[in-house]
PDB file of N, H, CA, C and O in Angstrom:
ATOM      1  N   MET A   1       0.827  -1.194   0.000  1.00  0.00           N
ATOM      2  CA  MET A   1       0.000   0.000   0.000  1.00  0.00           C
ATOM      3  C   MET A   1       0.871   1.256   0.000  1.00  0.00           C
ATOM      4  O   MET A   1       0.809   2.064  -0.927  1.00  0.00           O
ATOM      5  N   PHE A   2       1.680   1.413   1.048  1.00  0.00           N
ATOM      6  H   PHE A   2       1.730   0.757   1.801  1.00  0.00           H
ATOM      7  CA  PHE A   2       2.571   2.561   1.173  1.00  0.00           C
ATOM      8  C   PHE A   2       3.976   2.079   1.466  1.00  0.00           C
ATOM      9  O   PHE A   2       4.196   0.903   1.759  1.00  0.00           O
ATOM     10  N   ASP A   3       4.925   2.995   1.384  1.00  0.00           N
ATOM     11  H   ASP A   3       4.747   3.950   1.146  1.00  0.00           H
ATOM     12  CA  ASP A   3       6.290   2.678   1.802  1.00  0.00           C
ATOM     13  C   ASP A   3       6.343   2.643   3.339  1.00  0.00           C
ATOM     14  O   ASP A   3       5.382   3.058   3.987  1.00  0.00           O
ATOM     15  N   PRO A   4       7.424   2.168   3.924  1.00  0.00           N
ATOM     16  CA  PRO A   4       7.483   2.028   5.389  1.00  0.00           C
ATOM     17  C   PRO A   4       7.252   3.330   6.159  1.00  0.00           C
ATOM     18  O   PRO A   4       6.606   3.310   7.206  1.00  0.00           O
ATOM     19  N   ILE A   5       7.760   4.446   5.669  1.00  0.00           N
ATOM     20  H   ILE A   5       8.285   4.462   4.818  1.00  0.00           H
ATOM     21  CA  ILE A   5       7.555   5.726   6.361  1.00  0.00           C
ATOM     22  C   ILE A   5       6.078   6.116   6.317  1.00  0.00           C
ATOM     23  O   ILE A   5       5.524   6.563   7.321  1.00  0.00           O
ATOM     24  N   SER A   6       5.448   5.952   5.171  1.00  0.00           N
ATOM     25  H   SER A   6       5.898   5.589   4.355  1.00  0.00           H
ATOM     26  CA  SER A   6       4.023   6.258   5.043  1.00  0.00           C
ATOM     27  C   SER A   6       3.201   5.361   5.955  1.00  0.00           C
ATOM     28  O   SER A   6       2.264   5.824   6.606  1.00  0.00           O
ATOM     29  N   ASN A   7       3.550   4.080   6.004  1.00  0.00           N
ATOM     30  H   ASN A   7       4.312   3.705   5.475  1.00  0.00           H
ATOM     31  CA  ASN A   7       2.850   3.163   6.901  1.00  0.00           C
ATOM     32  C   ASN A   7       2.979   3.611   8.345  1.00  0.00           C
ATOM     33  O   ASN A   7       2.019   3.523   9.111  1.00  0.00           O
ATOM     34  N   TYR A   8       4.166   4.094   8.726  1.00  0.00           N
ATOM     35  H   TYR A   8       4.945   4.165   8.104  1.00  0.00           H
ATOM     36  CA  TYR A   8       4.379   4.569  10.087  1.00  0.00           C
ATOM     37  C   TYR A   8       3.499   5.775  10.380  1.00  0.00           C
ATOM     38  O   TYR A   8       2.840   5.827  11.418  1.00  0.00           O
ATOM     39  N   VAL A   9       3.484   6.746   9.472  1.00  0.00           N
ATOM     40  H   VAL A   9       4.020   6.704   8.628  1.00  0.00           H
ATOM     41  CA  VAL A   9       2.692   7.969   9.690  1.00  0.00           C
ATOM     42  C   VAL A   9       1.215   7.628   9.811  1.00  0.00           C
ATOM     43  O   VAL A   9       0.555   8.065  10.753  1.00  0.00           O
ATOM     44  N   VAL A  10       0.693   6.858   8.874  1.00  0.00           N
ATOM     45  H   VAL A  10       1.230   6.504   8.109  1.00  0.00           H
ATOM     46  CA  VAL A  10      -0.728   6.491   8.894  1.00  0.00           C
ATOM     47  C   VAL A  10      -1.040   5.642  10.126  1.00  0.00           C
ATOM     48  O   VAL A  10      -2.036   5.879  10.809  1.00  0.00           O
ATOM     49  N   GLY A  11      -0.204   4.672  10.406  1.00  0.00           N
ATOM     50  H   GLY A  11       0.606   4.480   9.852  1.00  0.00           H
ATOM     51  CA  GLY A  11      -0.428   3.804  11.563  1.00  0.00           C
ATOM     52  C   GLY A  11      -0.381   4.557  12.874  1.00  0.00           C
ATOM     53  O   GLY A  11      -1.213   4.335  13.754  1.00  0.00           O
ATOM     54  N   ASP A  12       0.587   5.446  13.010  1.00  0.00           N
ATOM     55  H   ASP A  12       1.263   5.626  12.296  1.00  0.00           H
ATOM     56  CA  ASP A  12       0.700   6.228  14.236  1.00  0.00           C
ATOM     57  C   ASP A  12      -0.494   7.165  14.395  1.00  0.00           C
ATOM     58  O   ASP A  12      -1.034   7.305  15.492  1.00  0.00           O
ATOM     59  N   ALA A  13      -0.904   7.805  13.304  1.00  0.00           N
ATOM     60  H   ALA A  13      -0.465   7.691  12.413  1.00  0.00           H
ATOM     61  CA  ALA A  13      -2.080   8.689  13.355  1.00  0.00           C
ATOM     62  C   ALA A  13      -3.311   7.896  13.765  1.00  0.00           C
ATOM     63  O   ALA A  13      -4.124   8.368  14.559  1.00  0.00           O
ATOM     64  N   TYR A  14      -3.448   6.686  13.222  1.00  0.00           N
ATOM     65  H   TYR A  14      -2.787   6.303  12.577  1.00  0.00           H
ATOM     66  CA  TYR A  14      -4.592   5.851  13.589  1.00  0.00           C
ATOM     67  C   TYR A  14      -4.556   5.512  15.077  1.00  0.00           C
ATOM     68  O   TYR A  14      -5.578   5.608  15.756  1.00  0.00           O
ATOM     69  N   HIS A  15      -3.415   5.125  15.579  1.00  0.00           N
ATOM     70  H   HIS A  15      -2.584   5.047  15.027  1.00  0.00           H
ATOM     71  CA  HIS A  15      -3.312   4.754  16.992  1.00  0.00           C
ATOM     72  C   HIS A  15      -3.594   5.939  17.903  1.00  0.00           C
ATOM     73  O   HIS A  15      -4.233   5.777  18.943  1.00  0.00           O
ATOM     74  N   ILE A  16      -3.133   7.113  17.536  1.00  0.00           N
ATOM     75  H   ILE A  16      -2.614   7.245  16.691  1.00  0.00           H
ATOM     76  CA  ILE A  16      -3.422   8.316  18.319  1.00  0.00           C
ATOM     77  C   ILE A  16      -4.930   8.542  18.371  1.00  0.00           C
ATOM     78  O   ILE A  16      -5.499   8.737  19.445  1.00  0.00           O
ATOM     79  N   ALA A  17      -5.567   8.513  17.216  1.00  0.00           N
ATOM     80  H   ALA A  17      -5.105   8.354  16.344  1.00  0.00           H
ATOM     81  CA  ALA A  17      -7.011   8.760  17.150  1.00  0.00           C
ATOM     82  C   ALA A  17      -7.799   7.680  17.876  1.00  0.00           C
ATOM     83  O   ALA A  17      -8.694   7.987  18.663  1.00  0.00           O
ATOM     84  N   ALA A  18      -7.474   6.425  17.617  1.00  0.00           N
ATOM     85  H   ALA A  18      -6.747   6.176  16.977  1.00  0.00           H
ATOM     86  CA  ALA A  18      -8.215   5.324  18.235  1.00  0.00           C
ATOM     87  C   ALA A  18      -8.033   5.315  19.748  1.00  0.00           C
ATOM     88  O   ALA A  18      -8.996   5.090  20.481  1.00  0.00           O
ATOM     89  N   ASN A  19      -6.823   5.553  20.224  1.00  0.00           N
ATOM     90  H   ASN A  19      -6.040   5.736  19.629  1.00  0.00           H
ATOM     91  CA  ASN A  19      -6.594   5.583  21.667  1.00  0.00           C
ATOM     92  C   ASN A  19      -7.382   6.702  22.329  1.00  0.00           C
ATOM     93  O   ASN A  19      -7.963   6.507  23.396  1.00  0.00           O
ATOM     94  N   TYR A  20      -7.406   7.870  21.703  1.00  0.00           N
ATOM     95  H   TYR A  20      -6.934   8.028  20.835  1.00  0.00           H
ATOM     96  CA  TYR A  20      -8.190   8.974  22.249  1.00  0.00           C
ATOM     97  C   TYR A  20      -9.674   8.599  22.314  1.00  0.00           C
ATOM     98  O   TYR A  20     -10.328   8.791  23.339  1.00  0.00           O
ATOM     99  N   LEU A  21     -10.188   8.069  21.223  1.00  0.00           N
ATOM    100  H   LEU A  21      -9.657   7.912  20.390  1.00  0.00           H
ATOM    101  CA  LEU A  21     -11.610   7.727  21.175  1.00  0.00           C
ATOM    102  C   LEU A  21     -11.948   6.612  22.157  1.00  0.00           C
ATOM    103  O   LEU A  21     -13.038   6.606  22.728  1.00  0.00           O
ATOM    104  N   LYS A  22     -11.041   5.678  22.361  1.00  0.00           N
ATOM    105  H   LYS A  22     -10.155   5.683  21.898  1.00  0.00           H
ATOM    106  CA  LYS A  22     -11.275   4.615  23.346  1.00  0.00           C
ATOM    107  C   LYS A  22     -11.218   5.179  24.761  1.00  0.00           C
ATOM    108  O   LYS A  22     -12.041   4.815  25.600  1.00  0.00           O
ATOM    109  N   MET A  23     -10.263   6.057  25.039  1.00  0.00           N
ATOM    110  H   MET A  23      -9.594   6.353  24.357  1.00  0.00           H
ATOM    111  CA  MET A  23     -10.131   6.634  26.378  1.00  0.00           C
ATOM    112  C   MET A  23     -11.316   7.512  26.746  1.00  0.00           C
ATOM    113  O   MET A  23     -11.661   7.632  27.922  1.00  0.00           O
ATOM    114  N   THR A  24     -11.938   8.121  25.755  1.00  0.00           N
ATOM    115  H   THR A  24     -11.658   8.023  24.800  1.00  0.00           H
ATOM    116  CA  THR A  24     -13.103   8.974  26.023  1.00  0.00           C
ATOM    117  C   THR A  24     -14.410   8.204  25.937  1.00  0.00           C
ATOM    118  O   THR A  24     -15.484   8.783  26.095  1.00  0.00           O
ATOM    119  N   GLY A  25     -14.326   6.898  25.687  1.00  0.00           N
ATOM    120  H   GLY A  25     -13.453   6.427  25.559  1.00  0.00           H
ATOM    121  CA  GLY A  25     -15.515   6.055  25.653  1.00  0.00           C
ATOM    122  C   GLY A  25     -16.330   6.161  24.376  1.00  0.00           C
ATOM    123  O   GLY A  25     -17.464   5.685  24.323  1.00  0.00           O
ATOM    124  N   GLN A  26     -15.768   6.776  23.352  1.00  0.00           N
ATOM    125  H   GLN A  26     -14.846   7.163  23.395  1.00  0.00           H
ATOM    126  CA  GLN A  26     -16.488   6.955  22.098  1.00  0.00           C
ATOM    127  C   GLN A  26     -16.293   5.778  21.141  1.00  0.00           C
ATOM    128  O   GLN A  26     -17.047   5.618  20.181  1.00  0.00           O
ATOM    129  N   LEU A  27     -15.281   4.961  21.409  1.00  0.00           N
ATOM    130  H   LEU A  27     -14.668   5.091  22.189  1.00  0.00           H
ATOM    131  CA  LEU A  27     -14.986   3.797  20.580  1.00  0.00           C
ATOM    132  C   LEU A  27     -14.763   2.621  21.520  1.00  0.00           C
ATOM    133  O   LEU A  27     -14.028   2.723  22.501  1.00  0.00           O
ATOM    134  N   SER A  28     -15.396   1.529  21.210  1.00  0.00           N
ATOM    135  H   SER A  28     -15.994   1.446  20.412  1.00  0.00           H
ATOM    136  CA  SER A  28     -15.292   0.340  22.044  1.00  0.00           C
ATOM    137  C   SER A  28     -13.846  -0.150  22.120  1.00  0.00           C
ATOM    138  O   SER A  28     -13.123  -0.153  21.124  1.00  0.00           O
ATOM    139  N   GLY A  29     -13.448  -0.559  23.308  1.00  0.00           N
ATOM    140  H   GLY A  29     -14.035  -0.556  24.117  1.00  0.00           H
ATOM    141  CA  GLY A  29     -12.113  -1.104  23.490  1.00  0.00           C
ATOM    142  C   GLY A  29     -11.919  -2.437  22.795  1.00  0.00           C
ATOM    143  O   GLY A  29     -10.789  -2.893  22.618  1.00  0.00           O
ATOM    144  N   ASP A  30     -13.027  -3.068  22.396  1.00  0.00           N
ATOM    145  H   ASP A  30     -13.945  -2.698  22.539  1.00  0.00           H
ATOM    146  CA  ASP A  30     -12.963  -4.360  21.709  1.00  0.00           C
ATOM    147  C   ASP A  30     -12.589  -4.228  20.238  1.00  0.00           C
ATOM    148  O   ASP A  30     -12.226  -5.215  19.599  1.00  0.00           O
ATOM    149  N   VAL A  31     -12.676  -3.026  19.701  1.00  0.00           N
ATOM    150  H   VAL A  31     -12.971  -2.224  20.219  1.00  0.00           H
ATOM    151  CA  VAL A  31     -12.435  -2.806  18.277  1.00  0.00           C
ATOM    152  C   VAL A  31     -10.939  -2.812  17.996  1.00  0.00           C
ATOM    153  O   VAL A  31     -10.184  -2.039  18.585  1.00  0.00           O
ATOM    154  N   ASP A  32     -10.513  -3.698  17.083  1.00  0.00           N
ATOM    155  H   ASP A  32     -11.127  -4.326  16.604  1.00  0.00           H
ATOM    156  CA  ASP A  32      -9.110  -3.714  16.677  1.00  0.00           C
ATOM    157  C   ASP A  32      -8.845  -2.615  15.646  1.00  0.00           C
ATOM    158  O   ASP A  32      -7.955  -1.783  15.820  1.00  0.00           O
ATOM    159  N   ILE A  33      -9.628  -2.629  14.579  1.00  0.00           N
ATOM    160  H   ILE A  33     -10.352  -3.305  14.438  1.00  0.00           H
ATOM    161  CA  ILE A  33      -9.510  -1.612  13.524  1.00  0.00           C
ATOM    162  C   ILE A  33     -10.903  -1.080  13.219  1.00  0.00           C
ATOM    163  O   ILE A  33     -11.807  -1.842  12.875  1.00  0.00           O
ATOM    164  N   HIS A  34     -11.069   0.221  13.345  1.00  0.00           N
ATOM    165  H   HIS A  34     -10.335   0.840  13.624  1.00  0.00           H
ATOM    166  CA  HIS A  34     -12.326   0.868  12.956  1.00  0.00           C
ATOM    167  C   HIS A  34     -12.091   1.396  11.548  1.00  0.00           C
ATOM    168  O   HIS A  34     -11.440   2.425  11.365  1.00  0.00           O
ATOM    169  N   GLN A  35     -12.616   0.697  10.562  1.00  0.00           N
ATOM    170  H   GLN A  35     -13.145  -0.139  10.710  1.00  0.00           H
ATOM    171  CA  GLN A  35     -12.293   0.980   9.155  1.00  0.00           C
ATOM    172  C   GLN A  35     -12.615   2.411   8.729  1.00  0.00           C
ATOM    173  O   GLN A  35     -11.786   3.019   8.052  1.00  0.00           O
ATOM    174  N   PRO A  36     -13.775   2.992   9.086  1.00  0.00           N
ATOM    175  CA  PRO A  36     -14.019   4.380   8.678  1.00  0.00           C
ATOM    176  C   PRO A  36     -12.993   5.367   9.250  1.00  0.00           C
ATOM    177  O   PRO A  36     -12.632   6.342   8.589  1.00  0.00           O
ATOM    178  N   LEU A  37     -12.532   5.116  10.460  1.00  0.00           N
ATOM    179  H   LEU A  37     -12.825   4.325  10.997  1.00  0.00           H
ATOM    180  CA  LEU A  37     -11.505   5.976  11.058  1.00  0.00           C
ATOM    181  C   LEU A  37     -10.205   5.865  10.270  1.00  0.00           C
ATOM    182  O   LEU A  37      -9.578   6.876   9.955  1.00  0.00           O
ATOM    183  N   LEU A  38      -9.803   4.643   9.953  1.00  0.00           N
ATOM    184  H   LEU A  38     -10.312   3.822  10.209  1.00  0.00           H
ATOM    185  CA  LEU A  38      -8.593   4.427   9.158  1.00  0.00           C
ATOM    186  C   LEU A  38      -8.739   5.024   7.767  1.00  0.00           C
ATOM    187  O   LEU A  38      -7.810   5.655   7.263  1.00  0.00           O
ATOM    188  N   ASP A  39      -9.886   4.834   7.145  1.00  0.00           N
ATOM    189  H   ASP A  39     -10.641   4.321   7.554  1.00  0.00           H
ATOM    190  CA  ASP A  39     -10.120   5.385   5.803  1.00  0.00           C
ATOM    191  C   ASP A  39     -10.007   6.906   5.794  1.00  0.00           C
ATOM    192  O   ASP A  39      -9.478   7.486   4.847  1.00  0.00           O
ATOM    193  N   SER A  40     -10.500   7.545   6.840  1.00  0.00           N
ATOM    194  H   SER A  40     -10.930   7.073   7.609  1.00  0.00           H
ATOM    195  CA  SER A  40     -10.415   8.996   6.953  1.00  0.00           C
ATOM    196  C   SER A  40      -8.960   9.446   6.951  1.00  0.00           C
ATOM    197  O   SER A  40      -8.596  10.406   6.273  1.00  0.00           O
ATOM    198  N   ILE A  41      -8.138   8.742   7.715  1.00  0.00           N
ATOM    199  H   ILE A  41      -8.433   7.962   8.266  1.00  0.00           H
ATOM    200  CA  ILE A  41      -6.713   9.081   7.801  1.00  0.00           C
ATOM    201  C   ILE A  41      -6.020   8.825   6.463  1.00  0.00           C
ATOM    202  O   ILE A  41      -5.236   9.656   6.002  1.00  0.00           O
ATOM    203  N   VAL A  42      -6.300   7.698   5.847  1.00  0.00           N
ATOM    204  H   VAL A  42      -6.936   7.023   6.221  1.00  0.00           H
ATOM    205  CA  VAL A  42      -5.683   7.366   4.565  1.00  0.00           C
ATOM    206  C   VAL A  42      -6.077   8.386   3.494  1.00  0.00           C
ATOM    207  O   VAL A  42      -5.235   8.809   2.702  1.00  0.00           O
ATOM    208  N   ASP A  43      -7.346   8.781   3.467  1.00  0.00           N
ATOM    209  H   ASP A  43      -8.031   8.437   4.110  1.00  0.00           H
ATOM    210  CA  ASP A  43      -7.795   9.776   2.479  1.00  0.00           C
ATOM    211  C   ASP A  43      -7.045  11.090   2.646  1.00  0.00           C
ATOM    212  O   ASP A  43      -6.594  11.678   1.663  1.00  0.00           O
ATOM    213  N   ASP A  44      -6.909  11.554   3.892  1.00  0.00           N
ATOM    214  H   ASP A  44      -7.275  11.076   4.691  1.00  0.00           H
ATOM    215  CA  ASP A  44      -6.174  12.804   4.127  1.00  0.00           C
ATOM    216  C   ASP A  44      -4.699  12.654   3.766  1.00  0.00           C
ATOM    217  O   ASP A  44      -4.098  13.566   3.198  1.00  0.00           O
ATOM    218  N   PHE A  45      -4.118  11.499   4.099  1.00  0.00           N
ATOM    219  H   PHE A  45      -4.606  10.758   4.561  1.00  0.00           H
ATOM    220  CA  PHE A  45      -2.716  11.266   3.768  1.00  0.00           C
ATOM    221  C   PHE A  45      -2.510  11.301   2.255  1.00  0.00           C
ATOM    222  O   PHE A  45      -1.567  11.916   1.757  1.00  0.00           O
ATOM    223  N   ARG A  46      -3.387  10.648   1.552  1.00  0.00           N
ATOM    224  H   ARG A  46      -4.154  10.148   1.956  1.00  0.00           H
ATOM    225  CA  ARG A  46      -3.275  10.626   0.079  1.00  0.00           C
ATOM    226  C   ARG A  46      -3.483  12.005  -0.532  1.00  0.00           C
ATOM    227  O   ARG A  46      -3.015  12.270  -1.640  1.00  0.00           O
ATOM    228  N   SER A  47      -4.184  12.889   0.182  1.00  0.00           N
ATOM    229  H   SER A  47      -4.565  12.675   1.082  1.00  0.00           H
ATOM    230  CA  SER A  47      -4.391  14.243  -0.342  1.00  0.00           C
ATOM    231  C   SER A  47      -3.232  15.171   0.014  1.00  0.00           C
ATOM    232  O   SER A  47      -3.269  16.361  -0.300  1.00  0.00           O
ATOM    233  N   GLY A  48      -2.202  14.630   0.669  1.00  0.00           N
ATOM    234  H   GLY A  48      -2.172  13.663   0.924  1.00  0.00           H
ATOM    235  CA  GLY A  48      -0.992  15.406   0.907  1.00  0.00           C
ATOM    236  C   GLY A  48      -0.704  15.779   2.347  1.00  0.00           C
ATOM    237  O   GLY A  48       0.343  16.359   2.631  1.00  0.00           O
ATOM    238  N   LYS A  49      -1.597  15.463   3.254  1.00  0.00           N
ATOM    239  H   LYS A  49      -2.448  14.992   3.023  1.00  0.00           H
ATOM    240  CA  LYS A  49      -1.350  15.768   4.660  1.00  0.00           C
ATOM    241  C   LYS A  49      -0.469  14.670   5.239  1.00  0.00           C
ATOM    242  O   LYS A  49      -0.765  13.485   5.089  1.00  0.00           O
ATOM    243  N   THR A  50       0.621  15.067   5.905  1.00  0.00           N
ATOM    244  H   THR A  50       0.862  16.030   6.027  1.00  0.00           H
ATOM    245  CA  THR A  50       1.558  14.073   6.418  1.00  0.00           C
ATOM    246  C   THR A  50       1.844  14.212   7.909  1.00  0.00           C
ATOM    247  O   THR A  50       2.560  13.385   8.474  1.00  0.00           O
ATOM    248  N   ASN A  51       1.307  15.229   8.550  1.00  0.00           N
ATOM    249  H   ASN A  51       0.725  15.901   8.091  1.00  0.00           H
ATOM    250  CA  ASN A  51       1.509  15.400   9.989  1.00  0.00           C
ATOM    251  C   ASN A  51       0.567  14.463  10.728  1.00  0.00           C
ATOM    252  O   ASN A  51      -0.653  14.577  10.606  1.00  0.00           O
ATOM    253  N   ARG A  52       1.126  13.549  11.486  1.00  0.00           N
ATOM    254  H   ARG A  52       2.117  13.457  11.586  1.00  0.00           H
ATOM    255  CA  ARG A  52       0.302  12.517  12.127  1.00  0.00           C
ATOM    256  C   ARG A  52      -0.692  13.080  13.134  1.00  0.00           C
ATOM    257  O   ARG A  52      -1.773  12.514  13.302  1.00  0.00           O
ATOM    258  N   LEU A  53      -0.357  14.183  13.812  1.00  0.00           N
ATOM    259  H   LEU A  53       0.521  14.642  13.676  1.00  0.00           H
ATOM    260  CA  LEU A  53      -1.305  14.778  14.755  1.00  0.00           C
ATOM    261  C   LEU A  53      -2.474  15.439  14.035  1.00  0.00           C
ATOM    262  O   LEU A  53      -3.618  15.365  14.483  1.00  0.00           O
ATOM    263  N   ILE A  54      -2.177  16.074  12.934  1.00  0.00           N
ATOM    264  H   ILE A  54      -1.247  16.134  12.570  1.00  0.00           H
ATOM    265  CA  ILE A  54      -3.248  16.674  12.131  1.00  0.00           C
ATOM    266  C   ILE A  54      -4.140  15.577  11.558  1.00  0.00           C
ATOM    267  O   ILE A  54      -5.366  15.689  11.580  1.00  0.00           O
ATOM    268  N   LEU A  55      -3.523  14.522  11.048  1.00  0.00           N
ATOM    269  H   LEU A  55      -2.527  14.431  11.031  1.00  0.00           H
ATOM    270  CA  LEU A  55      -4.308  13.400  10.517  1.00  0.00           C
ATOM    271  C   LEU A  55      -5.212  12.815  11.599  1.00  0.00           C
ATOM    272  O   LEU A  55      -6.390  12.557  11.352  1.00  0.00           O
ATOM    273  N   ALA A  56      -4.669  12.605  12.792  1.00  0.00           N
ATOM    274  H   ALA A  56      -3.712  12.814  12.994  1.00  0.00           H
ATOM    275  CA  ALA A  56      -5.450  12.039  13.891  1.00  0.00           C
ATOM    276  C   ALA A  56      -6.584  12.981  14.301  1.00  0.00           C
ATOM    277  O   ALA A  56      -7.722  12.547  14.481  1.00  0.00           O
ATOM    278  N   ASN A  57      -6.273  14.252  14.445  1.00  0.00           N
ATOM    279  H   ASN A  57      -5.349  14.604  14.299  1.00  0.00           H
ATOM    280  CA  ASN A  57      -7.298  15.212  14.875  1.00  0.00           C
ATOM    281  C   ASN A  57      -8.423  15.356  13.865  1.00  0.00           C
ATOM    282  O   ASN A  57      -9.589  15.465  14.247  1.00  0.00           O
ATOM    283  N   ARG A  58      -8.090  15.357  12.586  1.00  0.00           N
ATOM    284  H   ARG A  58      -7.143  15.268  12.276  1.00  0.00           H
ATOM    285  CA  ARG A  58      -9.134  15.445  11.568  1.00  0.00           C
ATOM    286  C   ARG A  58     -10.025  14.204  11.589  1.00  0.00           C
ATOM    287  O   ARG A  58     -11.241  14.305  11.428  1.00  0.00           O
ATOM    288  N   ALA A  59      -9.416  13.031  11.787  1.00  0.00           N
ATOM    289  H   ALA A  59      -8.428  12.949  11.917  1.00  0.00           H
ATOM    290  CA  ALA A  59     -10.190  11.788  11.851  1.00  0.00           C
ATOM    291  C   ALA A  59     -11.091  11.779  13.088  1.00  0.00           C
ATOM    292  O   ALA A  59     -12.241  11.345  13.016  1.00  0.00           O
ATOM    293  N   ILE A  60     -10.575  12.253  14.210  1.00  0.00           N
ATOM    294  H   ILE A  60      -9.641  12.606  14.268  1.00  0.00           H
ATOM    295  CA  ILE A  60     -11.375  12.332  15.439  1.00  0.00           C
ATOM    296  C   ILE A  60     -12.556  13.258  15.237  1.00  0.00           C
ATOM    297  O   ILE A  60     -13.679  12.928  15.618  1.00  0.00           O
ATOM    298  N   THR A  61     -12.315  14.408  14.644  1.00  0.00           N
ATOM    299  H   THR A  61     -11.402  14.676  14.335  1.00  0.00           H
ATOM    300  CA  THR A  61     -13.387  15.374  14.399  1.00  0.00           C
ATOM    301  C   THR A  61     -14.472  14.772  13.521  1.00  0.00           C
ATOM    302  O   THR A  61     -15.660  14.929  13.806  1.00  0.00           O
ATOM    303  N   ARG A  62     -14.079  14.090  12.462  1.00  0.00           N
ATOM    304  H   ARG A  62     -13.115  13.962  12.230  1.00  0.00           H
ATOM    305  CA  ARG A  62     -15.066  13.438  11.582  1.00  0.00           C
ATOM    306  C   ARG A  62     -15.851  12.375  12.341  1.00  0.00           C
ATOM    307  O   ARG A  62     -17.074  12.296  12.223  1.00  0.00           O
ATOM    308  N   PHE A  63     -15.149  11.563  13.115  1.00  0.00           N
ATOM    309  H   PHE A  63     -14.156  11.627  13.211  1.00  0.00           H
ATOM    310  CA  PHE A  63     -15.790  10.504  13.897  1.00  0.00           C
ATOM    311  C   PHE A  63     -16.831  11.100  14.835  1.00  0.00           C
ATOM    312  O   PHE A  63     -17.956  10.606  14.915  1.00  0.00           O
ATOM    313  N   GLU A  64     -16.459  12.159  15.542  1.00  0.00           N
ATOM    314  H   GLU A  64     -15.546  12.560  15.477  1.00  0.00           H
ATOM    315  CA  GLU A  64     -17.372  12.773  16.505  1.00  0.00           C
ATOM    316  C   GLU A  64     -18.573  13.415  15.810  1.00  0.00           C
ATOM    317  O   GLU A  64     -19.692  13.336  16.316  1.00  0.00           O
ATOM    318  N   LYS A  65     -18.354  14.042  14.669  1.00  0.00           N
ATOM    319  H   LYS A  65     -17.445  14.106  14.258  1.00  0.00           H
ATOM    320  CA  LYS A  65     -19.469  14.637  13.930  1.00  0.00           C
ATOM    321  C   LYS A  65     -20.451  13.580  13.465  1.00  0.00           C
ATOM    322  O   LYS A  65     -21.664  13.762  13.572  1.00  0.00           O
ATOM    323  N   ILE A  66     -19.934  12.477  12.949  1.00  0.00           N
ATOM    324  H   ILE A  66     -18.949  12.329  12.861  1.00  0.00           H
ATOM    325  CA  ILE A  66     -20.806  11.400  12.480  1.00  0.00           C
ATOM    326  C   ILE A  66     -21.604  10.821  13.652  1.00  0.00           C
ATOM    327  O   ILE A  66     -22.802  10.567  13.524  1.00  0.00           O
ATOM    328  N   ASN A  67     -20.949  10.615  14.776  1.00  0.00           N
ATOM    329  H   ASN A  67     -19.976  10.821  14.879  1.00  0.00           H
ATOM    330  CA  ASN A  67     -21.635  10.078  15.945  1.00  0.00           C
ATOM    331  C   ASN A  67     -22.675  11.040  16.486  1.00  0.00           C
ATOM    332  O   ASN A  67     -23.728  10.609  16.955  1.00  0.00           O
ATOM    333  N   ASP A  68     -22.398  12.345  16.430  1.00  0.00           N
ATOM    334  H   ASP A  68     -21.542  12.695  16.049  1.00  0.00           H
ATOM    335  CA  ASP A  68     -23.377  13.336  16.865  1.00  0.00           C
ATOM    336  C   ASP A  68     -24.625  13.277  15.998  1.00  0.00           C
ATOM    337  O   ASP A  68     -25.745  13.342  16.506  1.00  0.00           O
ATOM    338  N   VAL A  69     -24.430  13.153  14.692  1.00  0.00           N
ATOM    339  H   VAL A  69     -23.521  13.100  14.280  1.00  0.00           H
ATOM    340  CA  VAL A  69     -25.557  13.067  13.760  1.00  0.00           C
ATOM    341  C   VAL A  69     -26.347  11.790  14.008  1.00  0.00           C
ATOM    342  O   VAL A  69     -27.578  11.813  14.024  1.00  0.00           O
ATOM    343  N   LEU A  70     -25.651  10.684  14.199  1.00  0.00           N
ATOM    344  H   LEU A  70     -24.651  10.665  14.186  1.00  0.00           H
ATOM    345  CA  LEU A  70     -26.338   9.411  14.428  1.00  0.00           C
ATOM    346  C   LEU A  70     -27.139   9.422  15.720  1.00  0.00           C
ATOM    347  O   LEU A  70     -28.174   8.760  15.803  1.00  0.00           O
ATOM    348  N   GLU A  71     -26.685  10.157  16.732  1.00  0.00           N
ATOM    349  H   GLU A  71     -25.845  10.694  16.665  1.00  0.00           H
ATOM    350  CA  GLU A  71     -27.425  10.251  17.984  1.00  0.00           C
ATOM    351  C   GLU A  71     -28.724  11.037  17.812  1.00  0.00           C
ATOM    352  O   GLU A  71     -29.682  10.833  18.557  1.00  0.00           O
ATOM    353  N   LEU A  72     -28.749  11.929  16.834  1.00  0.00           N
ATOM    354  H   LEU A  72     -27.971  12.095  16.229  1.00  0.00           H
ATOM    355  CA  LEU A  72     -29.944  12.737  16.589  1.00  0.00           C
ATOM    356  C   LEU A  72     -31.013  11.991  15.819  1.00  0.00           C
ATOM    357  O   LEU A  72     -32.188  12.353  15.873  1.00  0.00           O
ATOM    358  N   VAL A  73     -30.612  10.942  15.096  1.00  0.00           N
ATOM    359  H   VAL A  73     -29.657  10.648  15.051  1.00  0.00           H
ATOM    360  CA  VAL A  73     -31.551  10.184  14.283  1.00  0.00           C
ATOM    361  C   VAL A  73     -32.296   9.210  15.198  1.00  0.00           C
ATOM    362  O   VAL A  73     -31.674   8.412  15.899  1.00  0.00           O
ATOM    363  N   PRO A  74     -33.636   9.279  15.188  1.00  0.00           N
ATOM    364  CA  PRO A  74     -34.400   8.389  16.070  1.00  0.00           C
ATOM    365  C   PRO A  74     -34.396   6.955  15.599  1.00  0.00           C
ATOM    366  O   PRO A  74     -34.997   6.093  16.241  1.00  0.00           O
TER     367      PRO A  74
END
C-alpha cells in the first residue's frame, strides 16, 4: 500500500485517534480496527497531509461529527 515511512505515519495517526476515542468512551475497546476511522486518515494522507497529529485530529473530528448526527436520528 505505502512505503514504510508512510505506513508509520498512517499507523501512528490511527493509533493516536483510536486511543483517544477509546479513552473517552467513544470507541469500544474491543475494536481492533475501525475501518471508517482508518479510511479517513488514509484519504487525508493521500491528499498530501503528512503530519500525524493533524491526521489524527481530523479523523477524530469526523468521527465525533458522524456520531453526533447518528445520535440525533431516532
